[in-house]
Structures are given as C-alpha cells and as structure tokens.
VOBA-521839 format. One record per atom (N, C-alpha, C): residue number from 0; x, y, z. Coordinates in Angstrom, 2 decimals, always signed. Example, Ala and Ser with C-alpha at 12.3 -4.5 7.8 and 13.67 -1.06 7.14 Angstrom:
<nodes>
0/+13.19/-5.69/+7.80
0/+12.30/-4.50/+7.80
0/+13.20/-3.30/+7.80
1/+12.85/-2.25/+7.08
1/+13.67/-1.06/+7.14
1/+12.90/+0.03/+7.87
</nodes>
This chain:
<nodes>
0/+113.80/+16.27/-25.23
0/+113.21/+16.71/-26.49
0/+114.08/+16.38/-27.61
1/+113.67/+16.15/-28.75
1/+114.51/+16.11/-29.97
1/+113.71/+16.82/-31.06
2/+114.43/+17.67/-31.96
2/+114.00/+18.43/-32.91
2/+113.91/+17.69/-34.09
3/+112.60/+17.55/-34.68
3/+112.36/+16.88/-36.06
3/+112.35/+17.99/-37.18
4/+112.44/+17.35/-38.35
4/+112.33/+18.32/-39.53
4/+110.87/+19.17/-39.43
5/+109.93/+18.39/-39.06
5/+108.54/+19.02/-39.05
5/+108.58/+20.18/-37.94
6/+109.23/+20.05/-36.93
6/+109.38/+20.94/-35.85
6/+110.08/+22.24/-36.33
7/+111.15/+21.88/-36.97
7/+112.00/+22.99/-37.61
7/+111.19/+23.80/-38.49
8/+110.66/+23.37/-39.40
8/+109.61/+24.04/-40.27
8/+108.77/+24.81/-39.65
9/+107.98/+24.21/-38.53
9/+106.93/+24.95/-37.89
9/+107.49/+26.14/-37.19
10/+108.81/+26.14/-36.66
10/+109.57/+27.04/-35.96
10/+109.81/+28.25/-36.78
11/+109.99/+27.99/-38.17
11/+110.24/+29.11/-38.89
11/+109.09/+30.15/-39.33
12/+107.95/+29.63/-39.03
12/+106.76/+30.27/-39.29
12/+106.52/+31.36/-38.18
13/+107.61/+32.39/-38.14
13/+107.58/+33.24/-36.94
13/+107.37/+34.63/-37.26
14/+106.89/+34.75/-38.59
14/+106.37/+36.23/-38.91
14/+107.67/+37.02/-39.33
15/+108.79/+36.68/-39.54
15/+109.93/+37.38/-39.93
15/+109.77/+38.17/-41.21
16/+110.30/+39.15/-41.42
16/+110.18/+39.99/-42.60
16/+111.26/+39.62/-43.59
17/+110.95/+39.34/-44.83
17/+111.85/+38.95/-45.86
17/+111.39/+39.78/-47.09
18/+112.13/+40.30/-47.76
18/+111.88/+41.19/-49.05
18/+112.64/+40.47/-50.15
19/+111.71/+40.28/-51.25
19/+112.38/+39.89/-52.49
19/+112.00/+40.92/-53.68
20/+112.93/+41.63/-54.21
20/+112.68/+42.58/-55.27
20/+111.82/+43.70/-54.73
21/+112.00/+44.04/-53.35
21/+111.38/+45.09/-52.91
21/+109.93/+44.70/-52.31
22/+109.38/+43.54/-52.57
22/+108.17/+43.07/-51.91
22/+108.47/+42.01/-50.73
23/+107.41/+42.25/-49.83
23/+107.62/+41.61/-48.67
23/+106.93/+40.14/-48.76
24/+107.75/+39.00/-48.41
24/+107.21/+37.79/-48.54
24/+106.60/+37.29/-47.05
25/+105.35/+37.24/-47.15
25/+104.65/+36.93/-45.92
25/+104.60/+35.47/-45.30
26/+104.94/+34.59/-46.33
26/+105.09/+33.07/-45.69
26/+106.21/+32.50/-46.66
27/+107.36/+32.85/-46.05
27/+108.58/+32.35/-46.86
27/+108.76/+30.84/-46.84
28/+108.19/+30.10/-45.73
28/+108.24/+28.63/-45.68
28/+107.86/+28.03/-47.02
29/+106.60/+28.56/-47.50
29/+106.07/+27.97/-48.63
29/+106.47/+28.68/-49.99
30/+107.24/+29.79/-49.89
30/+107.43/+30.62/-51.08
30/+108.47/+29.72/-52.14
31/+108.20/+29.80/-53.38
31/+108.97/+29.02/-54.22
31/+110.41/+29.23/-54.01
32/+110.92/+30.58/-53.74
32/+112.30/+30.88/-53.50
32/+113.04/+30.18/-52.38
33/+112.19/+29.75/-51.43
33/+112.85/+28.96/-50.19
33/+112.26/+27.64/-49.83
34/+111.18/+27.25/-50.26
34/+110.50/+26.16/-49.68
34/+111.37/+24.83/-49.82
35/+112.07/+24.69/-51.12
35/+112.76/+23.37/-51.39
35/+113.97/+23.46/-50.49
36/+114.72/+24.56/-50.24
36/+115.93/+24.47/-49.40
36/+115.55/+24.21/-48.04
37/+114.44/+24.90/-47.41
37/+113.85/+24.77/-46.30
37/+113.58/+23.18/-45.77
38/+113.04/+22.56/-46.84
38/+112.79/+21.21/-46.52
38/+113.99/+20.34/-46.73
39/+114.90/+20.71/-47.56
39/+116.20/+20.05/-47.55
39/+116.94/+20.28/-46.06
40/+116.81/+21.19/-45.48
40/+117.44/+21.36/-44.13
40/+116.44/+20.40/-43.15
41/+115.18/+20.58/-43.27
41/+114.28/+19.64/-42.54
41/+114.58/+18.12/-42.51
42/+115.16/+17.77/-43.88
42/+115.48/+16.43/-44.01
42/+116.80/+16.13/-43.37
43/+117.60/+16.97/-43.06
43/+119.00/+16.89/-42.43
43/+118.54/+16.66/-40.87
44/+117.75/+17.25/-40.39
44/+117.13/+17.07/-38.87
44/+116.72/+15.76/-38.77
45/+115.82/+15.23/-39.82
45/+115.33/+14.01/-39.69
45/+116.34/+12.94/-39.99
46/+117.24/+13.07/-40.80
46/+118.40/+12.06/-41.12
46/+119.27/+12.07/-39.72
47/+119.45/+13.12/-39.02
47/+120.18/+12.91/-37.84
47/+119.48/+12.02/-36.82
48/+118.22/+12.01/-36.80
48/+117.36/+11.20/-35.91
48/+117.46/+9.71/-36.36
49/+117.45/+9.64/-37.61
49/+117.37/+8.12/-38.21
49/+118.67/+7.50/-37.99
50/+119.73/+8.29/-37.82
50/+121.09/+7.75/-37.59
50/+121.72/+8.33/-36.20
51/+120.88/+8.51/-35.41
51/+121.24/+9.18/-34.11
51/+122.53/+8.49/-33.49
52/+122.83/+7.32/-33.66
52/+124.19/+6.67/-33.01
52/+125.46/+7.29/-33.36
53/+125.41/+7.82/-34.48
53/+126.63/+8.60/-34.98
53/+126.42/+9.94/-35.39
54/+125.36/+10.43/-35.36
54/+125.11/+11.93/-35.67
54/+124.48/+12.74/-34.55
55/+124.15/+12.05/-33.53
55/+123.66/+13.01/-32.47
55/+124.32/+12.52/-31.01
56/+124.14/+13.32/-29.95
56/+124.63/+12.73/-28.64
56/+123.55/+13.30/-27.64
57/+123.61/+12.85/-26.50
57/+122.81/+13.11/-25.25
57/+123.38/+14.22/-24.37
58/+122.64/+15.26/-24.11
58/+123.28/+16.35/-23.28
58/+123.01/+15.97/-21.82
59/+123.71/+16.72/-20.95
59/+123.49/+16.49/-19.57
59/+121.89/+16.89/-19.09
60/+121.38/+17.73/-19.88
60/+119.97/+18.16/-19.64
60/+119.09/+17.13/-20.20
61/+119.53/+16.14/-20.90
61/+118.65/+15.06/-21.36
61/+118.09/+15.09/-22.80
62/+118.66/+16.23/-23.56
62/+118.21/+16.55/-25.03
62/+119.19/+15.76/-25.95
63/+118.71/+15.13/-26.88
63/+119.41/+14.57/-27.95
63/+119.71/+15.56/-29.00
64/+120.79/+15.97/-29.31
64/+121.09/+17.22/-30.31
64/+122.24/+16.68/-31.26
65/+122.34/+17.33/-32.38
65/+123.38/+17.26/-33.28
65/+124.79/+17.09/-32.82
66/+125.69/+16.34/-33.34
66/+127.09/+16.00/-32.79
66/+127.88/+17.21/-32.92
67/+127.39/+18.22/-33.93
67/+128.32/+19.26/-34.11
67/+128.12/+20.32/-33.03
68/+127.31/+19.99/-31.97
68/+127.32/+20.85/-30.81
68/+128.26/+20.41/-29.66
69/+128.75/+19.20/-29.93
69/+129.69/+18.67/-28.83
69/+131.06/+19.19/-28.88
70/+131.40/+19.76/-27.59
70/+132.82/+20.06/-27.64
70/+133.81/+18.86/-27.79
71/+134.64/+18.99/-28.77
71/+135.58/+17.80/-29.02
71/+136.81/+17.79/-27.95
72/+136.53/+17.23/-26.86
72/+137.51/+17.17/-25.68
72/+138.41/+16.09/-26.00
73/+138.31/+15.10/-26.86
73/+139.30/+14.06/-27.00
73/+139.53/+13.72/-28.65
74/+140.51/+13.32/-28.94
74/+140.73/+13.03/-30.50
74/+139.72/+12.20/-30.97
75/+139.00/+11.28/-30.27
75/+138.11/+10.19/-30.75
75/+136.66/+11.34/-30.99
76/+136.48/+12.16/-30.11
76/+135.17/+12.96/-30.15
76/+135.47/+13.88/-31.62
77/+136.75/+14.34/-31.68
77/+136.91/+15.25/-32.91
77/+136.73/+14.58/-34.19
78/+137.14/+13.11/-34.17
78/+137.08/+12.51/-35.40
78/+135.53/+12.07/-35.64
79/+134.83/+11.72/-34.55
79/+133.35/+11.37/-34.62
79/+132.66/+12.65/-35.19
80/+132.87/+13.80/-34.79
80/+132.28/+14.95/-35.11
80/+132.59/+15.40/-36.55
81/+133.86/+15.21/-37.01
81/+134.11/+15.43/-38.43
81/+133.41/+14.52/-39.43
82/+133.41/+13.20/-39.03
82/+132.65/+12.14/-39.81
82/+131.13/+12.54/-39.95
83/+130.58/+13.04/-38.83
83/+128.96/+13.41/-38.78
83/+128.86/+14.55/-39.64
84/+129.71/+15.52/-39.67
84/+129.67/+16.57/-40.48
84/+129.83/+16.47/-42.03
85/+130.74/+15.47/-42.27
85/+130.92/+14.95/-43.50
85/+129.62/+14.24/-44.19
86/+129.10/+13.66/-43.21
86/+127.97/+12.74/-43.72
86/+126.86/+13.77/-44.07
87/+126.60/+14.71/-43.12
87/+125.58/+15.79/-43.47
87/+125.77/+16.28/-44.83
88/+127.19/+16.61/-45.17
88/+127.40/+17.33/-46.40
88/+126.93/+16.36/-47.47
89/+127.15/+15.00/-47.35
89/+126.81/+14.15/-48.61
89/+125.47/+14.10/-48.88
90/+124.56/+14.57/-48.00
90/+123.14/+14.40/-48.18
90/+122.59/+15.50/-49.26
91/+123.46/+16.61/-49.47
91/+123.26/+17.44/-50.53
91/+124.28/+17.58/-51.56
92/+125.17/+16.44/-51.50
92/+126.20/+16.34/-52.42
92/+127.18/+17.66/-52.31
93/+127.17/+18.16/-51.11
93/+127.88/+19.22/-50.70
93/+127.34/+20.62/-51.15
94/+126.19/+20.63/-51.74
94/+125.80/+21.73/-52.34
94/+124.90/+22.70/-51.33
95/+124.55/+22.29/-50.27
95/+124.08/+23.15/-49.09
95/+125.03/+23.62/-48.14
96/+125.62/+24.70/-48.53
96/+126.97/+25.12/-47.77
96/+126.54/+25.77/-46.54
97/+125.26/+26.11/-46.33
97/+124.84/+26.71/-45.21
97/+123.93/+25.82/-44.40
98/+124.52/+24.71/-44.02
98/+123.73/+23.59/-43.25
98/+123.76/+23.97/-41.78
99/+122.87/+23.19/-40.94
99/+122.85/+23.53/-39.51
99/+124.12/+23.56/-38.79
100/+125.11/+22.71/-39.21
100/+126.38/+22.46/-38.48
100/+127.48/+23.74/-38.78
101/+127.05/+24.42/-39.73
101/+127.99/+25.68/-40.11
101/+128.35/+26.51/-39.08
102/+127.41/+27.42/-38.68
102/+127.69/+28.56/-37.79
102/+127.76/+28.06/-36.23
103/+127.04/+26.79/-36.04
103/+127.07/+26.29/-34.74
103/+128.56/+25.90/-34.45
104/+129.33/+25.51/-35.45
104/+130.76/+25.15/-35.31
104/+131.49/+26.39/-34.89
105/+131.12/+27.44/-35.34
105/+131.98/+28.70/-34.85
105/+131.64/+29.09/-33.28
106/+130.33/+28.79/-32.92
106/+130.01/+29.05/-31.41
106/+130.68/+27.91/-30.66
107/+130.73/+26.72/-31.26
107/+131.30/+25.64/-30.51
107/+132.87/+25.78/-30.44
108/+133.39/+26.53/-31.38
108/+134.88/+26.85/-31.31
108/+135.14/+27.74/-30.22
109/+134.34/+28.90/-30.05
109/+134.45/+29.86/-28.96
109/+134.31/+29.03/-27.45
110/+133.52/+28.11/-27.48
110/+133.21/+27.56/-26.23
110/+134.40/+26.63/-25.76
111/+135.11/+26.03/-26.81
111/+136.41/+25.28/-26.52
111/+137.42/+26.14/-25.92
112/+137.34/+27.39/-26.04
112/+138.47/+28.19/-25.39
112/+137.75/+29.45/-24.82
113/+136.76/+29.05/-23.82
113/+135.95/+30.02/-23.06
113/+136.96/+30.75/-22.20
114/+138.11/+30.26/-21.93
114/+139.00/+31.13/-20.99
114/+139.47/+32.46/-21.62
115/+139.37/+32.53/-23.03
115/+139.73/+33.78/-23.69
115/+138.63/+34.89/-23.34
116/+137.42/+34.48/-23.40
116/+136.29/+35.37/-22.91
116/+136.41/+35.58/-21.59
117/+136.87/+34.69/-20.60
117/+136.77/+34.97/-19.26
117/+137.95/+35.91/-18.82
118/+139.09/+35.94/-19.74
118/+140.10/+36.87/-19.53
118/+139.58/+38.33/-19.82
119/+138.70/+38.48/-20.69
119/+138.12/+39.80/-21.06
119/+137.08/+40.16/-20.08
120/+136.10/+39.32/-19.76
120/+134.95/+39.65/-18.91
120/+134.33/+38.39/-18.57
121/+134.29/+38.20/-17.16
121/+133.42/+37.02/-16.74
121/+132.08/+37.15/-17.13
122/+131.44/+38.29/-17.02
122/+130.11/+38.44/-17.37
122/+129.87/+37.95/-18.71
123/+130.60/+38.45/-19.74
123/+130.58/+38.19/-21.09
123/+130.68/+36.79/-21.44
124/+131.69/+36.15/-20.68
124/+131.91/+34.81/-20.75
124/+130.55/+33.80/-20.18
125/+130.09/+34.29/-19.22
125/+128.73/+33.74/-18.68
125/+127.63/+33.85/-19.78
126/+127.64/+34.96/-20.26
126/+126.52/+35.21/-21.38
126/+126.81/+34.37/-22.54
127/+128.14/+34.12/-23.03
127/+128.38/+33.05/-24.02
127/+127.97/+31.74/-23.70
128/+128.19/+31.23/-22.51
128/+127.82/+30.06/-21.98
128/+126.22/+29.79/-22.08
129/+125.56/+30.88/-21.63
129/+124.10/+30.77/-21.49
129/+123.58/+30.72/-22.82
130/+124.11/+31.41/-23.79
130/+123.61/+31.50/-25.29
130/+123.91/+30.26/-25.90
131/+125.05/+29.51/-25.67
131/+125.37/+28.35/-26.12
131/+124.44/+27.22/-25.55
132/+124.26/+27.31/-24.41
132/+123.21/+26.22/-23.82
132/+121.93/+26.43/-24.57
133/+121.36/+27.64/-24.54
133/+120.01/+27.91/-25.08
133/+119.92/+27.44/-26.48
134/+120.95/+27.78/-27.40
134/+120.87/+27.27/-28.78
134/+121.05/+25.81/-29.07
135/+122.02/+25.29/-28.28
135/+122.40/+24.00/-28.40
135/+121.37/+23.02/-27.89
136/+120.91/+23.26/-26.71
136/+119.91/+22.20/-26.19
136/+118.58/+22.26/-27.05
137/+118.33/+23.32/-27.80
137/+117.28/+23.34/-28.71
137/+117.59/+22.84/-30.16
138/+118.92/+22.55/-30.32
138/+119.31/+22.17/-31.61
138/+119.06/+23.13/-32.72
139/+119.15/+24.45/-32.38
139/+118.78/+25.35/-33.42
139/+119.82/+25.42/-34.47
140/+119.21/+26.24/-35.56
140/+119.94/+26.46/-36.82
140/+120.57/+28.01/-36.75
141/+121.77/+28.30/-36.71
141/+122.23/+29.70/-36.71
141/+122.78/+30.01/-38.08
142/+122.83/+31.30/-38.05
142/+123.53/+31.92/-39.38
142/+124.17/+33.18/-38.96
143/+125.11/+33.66/-39.67
143/+125.69/+34.83/-39.30
143/+125.45/+36.09/-40.17
144/+125.74/+37.31/-39.89
144/+125.73/+38.39/-40.62
144/+127.02/+39.04/-40.59
145/+127.71/+39.31/-41.73
145/+129.21/+39.41/-41.71
145/+129.67/+40.69/-42.01
146/+129.12/+41.42/-43.02
146/+129.94/+42.60/-43.55
146/+128.84/+43.93/-43.43
147/+129.40/+44.97/-43.28
147/+128.57/+46.26/-43.26
147/+128.12/+46.68/-44.73
148/+127.06/+47.28/-44.83
148/+126.56/+47.78/-46.05
148/+127.54/+48.75/-46.86
149/+127.46/+48.74/-48.06
149/+128.39/+49.54/-48.85
149/+128.07/+51.10/-48.62
150/+129.09/+51.87/-48.49
150/+128.82/+53.27/-48.17
150/+130.19/+54.12/-48.59
151/+130.35/+55.37/-47.95
151/+131.59/+55.95/-48.05
151/+132.65/+55.34/-47.41
152/+133.54/+54.67/-47.82
152/+134.66/+53.89/-47.08
152/+135.68/+54.89/-46.46
153/+135.53/+56.25/-46.67
153/+136.57/+57.08/-46.11
153/+136.06/+57.47/-44.87
154/+134.84/+56.98/-44.38
154/+134.20/+57.52/-43.06
154/+134.08/+56.25/-42.20
155/+134.32/+56.47/-40.81
155/+134.04/+55.40/-39.98
155/+132.41/+55.18/-39.96
156/+131.97/+53.89/-39.48
156/+130.59/+53.73/-39.50
156/+129.64/+54.74/-38.88
157/+130.07/+55.37/-37.79
157/+129.38/+56.24/-36.99
157/+129.45/+57.89/-37.63
158/+130.21/+57.86/-38.75
158/+130.34/+59.16/-39.38
158/+129.47/+59.38/-40.55
159/+128.54/+58.40/-40.77
159/+127.60/+58.60/-41.86
159/+126.43/+59.51/-41.21
160/+126.52/+60.94/-41.38
160/+125.71/+61.83/-40.85
160/+124.37/+61.64/-41.36
161/+124.04/+61.33/-42.69
161/+122.65/+61.18/-43.16
161/+121.98/+60.00/-42.46
162/+122.60/+59.00/-42.02
162/+122.03/+57.88/-41.42
162/+123.09/+57.23/-40.39
163/+122.87/+57.62/-39.10
163/+124.01/+57.04/-38.23
163/+123.73/+55.57/-38.10
164/+122.58/+55.09/-38.46
164/+122.41/+53.69/-38.34
164/+122.55/+52.98/-39.66
165/+123.33/+53.56/-40.54
165/+123.69/+52.88/-41.69
165/+124.40/+51.55/-41.48
166/+125.17/+51.49/-40.42
166/+125.77/+50.14/-39.98
166/+125.32/+49.82/-38.71
167/+125.25/+48.44/-38.33
167/+124.77/+47.97/-37.07
167/+125.67/+48.55/-35.99
168/+124.99/+49.09/-34.87
168/+125.71/+49.55/-33.73
168/+124.90/+49.58/-32.44
169/+125.65/+49.70/-31.42
169/+124.95/+49.64/-30.14
169/+124.21/+51.04/-29.70
170/+122.94/+50.92/-29.42
170/+122.16/+52.11/-28.95
170/+121.85/+52.04/-27.54
171/+122.01/+51.02/-26.90
171/+121.63/+50.82/-25.46
171/+122.38/+49.55/-24.85
172/+122.67/+49.89/-23.65
172/+123.27/+48.67/-22.83
172/+122.39/+48.54/-21.59
173/+122.15/+47.23/-21.20
173/+121.28/+47.17/-19.98
173/+121.72/+45.68/-19.35
174/+121.01/+45.34/-18.34
174/+121.52/+44.05/-17.50
174/+121.51/+42.91/-18.33
175/+120.67/+42.75/-19.45
175/+120.49/+41.62/-20.19
175/+121.55/+41.69/-21.38
176/+122.34/+42.87/-21.62
176/+123.25/+42.83/-22.81
176/+123.00/+44.03/-23.46
177/+123.01/+44.06/-24.73
177/+122.99/+45.29/-25.73
177/+121.84/+45.19/-26.56
178/+121.43/+46.51/-27.02
178/+120.36/+46.64/-28.00
178/+121.04/+47.25/-29.14
179/+120.77/+46.80/-30.30
179/+121.54/+47.14/-31.64
179/+120.61/+47.75/-32.63
180/+120.96/+48.57/-33.49
180/+120.11/+49.09/-34.63
180/+121.03/+49.15/-35.85
181/+120.56/+49.04/-36.95
181/+121.33/+49.20/-38.04
181/+121.30/+47.90/-38.99
182/+122.19/+47.89/-40.01
182/+122.13/+46.86/-41.04
182/+123.59/+46.13/-41.05
183/+123.39/+44.93/-41.25
183/+124.45/+43.87/-41.62
183/+124.10/+43.00/-42.80
184/+125.32/+42.76/-43.74
184/+124.97/+42.02/-44.97
184/+125.56/+40.80/-44.85
185/+125.31/+39.96/-45.83
185/+125.79/+38.67/-46.06
185/+125.47/+37.67/-45.03
186/+124.05/+37.59/-44.73
186/+123.61/+36.71/-43.73
186/+122.87/+35.58/-44.63
187/+123.79/+34.82/-45.27
187/+123.28/+33.86/-46.35
187/+122.10/+32.91/-45.87
188/+122.22/+32.52/-44.65
188/+121.25/+31.47/-44.17
188/+120.14/+32.07/-43.64
189/+120.02/+33.37/-43.55
189/+118.84/+33.98/-42.81
189/+117.34/+33.54/-42.86
190/+117.02/+33.37/-44.27
190/+115.67/+32.76/-44.29
190/+115.53/+31.28/-43.84
191/+116.63/+30.65/-43.52
191/+116.31/+29.36/-43.00
191/+116.72/+29.06/-41.60
192/+117.25/+30.18/-41.01
192/+117.75/+29.96/-39.59
192/+116.83/+30.46/-38.60
193/+117.15/+29.85/-37.37
193/+116.49/+30.23/-36.18
193/+117.02/+31.72/-35.38
194/+118.36/+31.68/-35.47
194/+119.01/+32.75/-34.89
194/+120.23/+33.26/-35.73
195/+120.32/+34.63/-35.57
195/+121.59/+35.23/-36.32
195/+122.65/+35.55/-35.32
196/+123.81/+35.00/-35.43
196/+125.03/+35.32/-34.58
196/+125.72/+36.65/-35.25
197/+125.49/+37.66/-34.42
197/+126.12/+38.77/-35.00
197/+127.59/+38.85/-35.43
198/+128.11/+39.56/-36.31
198/+129.43/+39.42/-36.69
198/+130.47/+39.60/-35.68
199/+131.27/+38.74/-35.55
199/+132.47/+38.91/-34.61
199/+133.85/+39.10/-35.22
200/+133.86/+39.53/-36.42
200/+134.99/+39.68/-37.17
200/+135.42/+41.10/-37.46
201/+136.81/+41.22/-37.48
201/+137.31/+42.69/-37.78
201/+137.14/+43.74/-36.62
202/+136.96/+43.22/-35.51
202/+136.83/+43.85/-34.20
202/+138.00/+44.78/-33.97
203/+139.13/+44.31/-34.22
203/+140.48/+45.29/-33.91
203/+140.38/+46.53/-34.70
204/+140.09/+46.33/-35.82
204/+140.12/+47.61/-36.66
204/+138.90/+48.44/-36.27
205/+137.74/+48.01/-36.16
205/+136.61/+48.90/-35.75
205/+136.71/+49.52/-34.60
206/+137.24/+48.78/-33.41
206/+137.15/+49.28/-32.19
206/+137.98/+50.76/-32.06
207/+139.10/+50.76/-32.85
207/+139.89/+51.93/-32.84
207/+139.28/+53.09/-33.50
208/+138.28/+52.82/-34.27
208/+137.63/+54.00/-35.02
208/+136.40/+54.41/-34.31
209/+135.55/+53.47/-33.96
209/+134.14/+53.71/-33.47
209/+133.63/+52.69/-32.55
210/+133.93/+53.08/-31.31
210/+133.56/+52.07/-30.37
210/+132.02/+51.55/-30.35
211/+131.10/+52.42/-30.70
211/+129.70/+52.11/-30.58
211/+129.48/+50.97/-31.67
212/+130.22/+50.86/-32.69
212/+130.10/+49.95/-33.62
212/+131.03/+48.53/-33.54
213/+131.66/+48.41/-32.30
213/+132.62/+47.29/-32.06
213/+132.22/+46.59/-30.92
214/+130.87/+46.56/-30.38
214/+130.57/+45.98/-29.28
214/+130.37/+44.54/-29.28
</nodes>
C-alpha cells in the first residue's frame, strides 16, 4: 500500500477537536486557517510517489514509504536520506518547517540505537519497535508536543493543587502501556499530523521531582 496525498487528507477527517480563538473548528481540513498547508503536505506525499526512485523505499512488509523512515545503516543510505529530505524542503522553499520527515527522523534516530532502550527495559524497547513499525509502514505524519503549560514555576507539575492535571502526567498503567491526562504545548504540526509523539525531553530533571510526570 502506498499513501497518496488524497489518502492523507481523508485520514485527517477524524473528528479531532481544534479550537481557534475559543471556538471549535469542526472541519479543519477545509478551514481557511489550515486548508492550504494541509494540501501542501498532501503535495509532498504525491511528490514522493512521482519520484519514488530517490524519495521512497520498499519495506520488508511490501509497503513503499518515505526514505526518511529508512535506518541509515551505511554512509550511502545516509547520503540518500539527506538528499531526499533536502528535496522535500525545496518544494516549499524551506517554509514548511513541520513536514512529514521532521519528527519521523526523531523516531528513526531512536531506532538506530535501540540498544539504549533495551538496556533500560526490553518491554519498552519492544513497544518502540512496534510503534515504529506501525507509523512507518503506514507512512504517517508525526508531530511532537514539547513543553508544559505556563504556571507557578516554583512548584513541581504534580504540586498544582487547583488542577493536578495542569501538566501531562500518567494516571494509569496497564498491559498496553500508559494512560495520560493533562496538557502539553508547542505541538506545532498537530492540525496536520496523524500522531503526536509525546515529549521525550528534560526527563532527567522531571524524574527527580515528580515521577508521575516523567513516564
């Protein structure tokens, strides 16, 4: 299966809640604030297909996906990957800073050193492998959510007694992973993306203060 621009647009019609100036947007795909950027991303998916010989590769599962999902195991693959990402950037003259190759590269970077995760937990390493397979085989568009909402910085995230869910934190763990509740900010590509990769930054500082907010 290959993901076209049209398929990408259709997949975004998932009923997500987006607010602009306090009002909910029920159809963000066609809203003036997002429609042109969404179609610019769709054009990138189609561009990859049109130039698949240098922009895509075939996985072992038989799916043709963006070259930015390929683990650069040789210098030649790394060079090819860099050229493909540069070519994607030229389609918007560098103005589309949150293109599909952006956060996928973060996840690909994690996979290139999966042994770091294995040293911590084989279970978590397997979860990372499974997630990478899921998003890469579908050629999905990922974004991230980076920072906590502004608040009383003299307190740890869990010390905001008026609202303990002021910041994203773990409320339950089960066999499938974790359930979280709360807020994260700076998810720039959220209206355009299929998946949000939760923040993986500043864990060392947070874990010493509040374990629930460092999972």
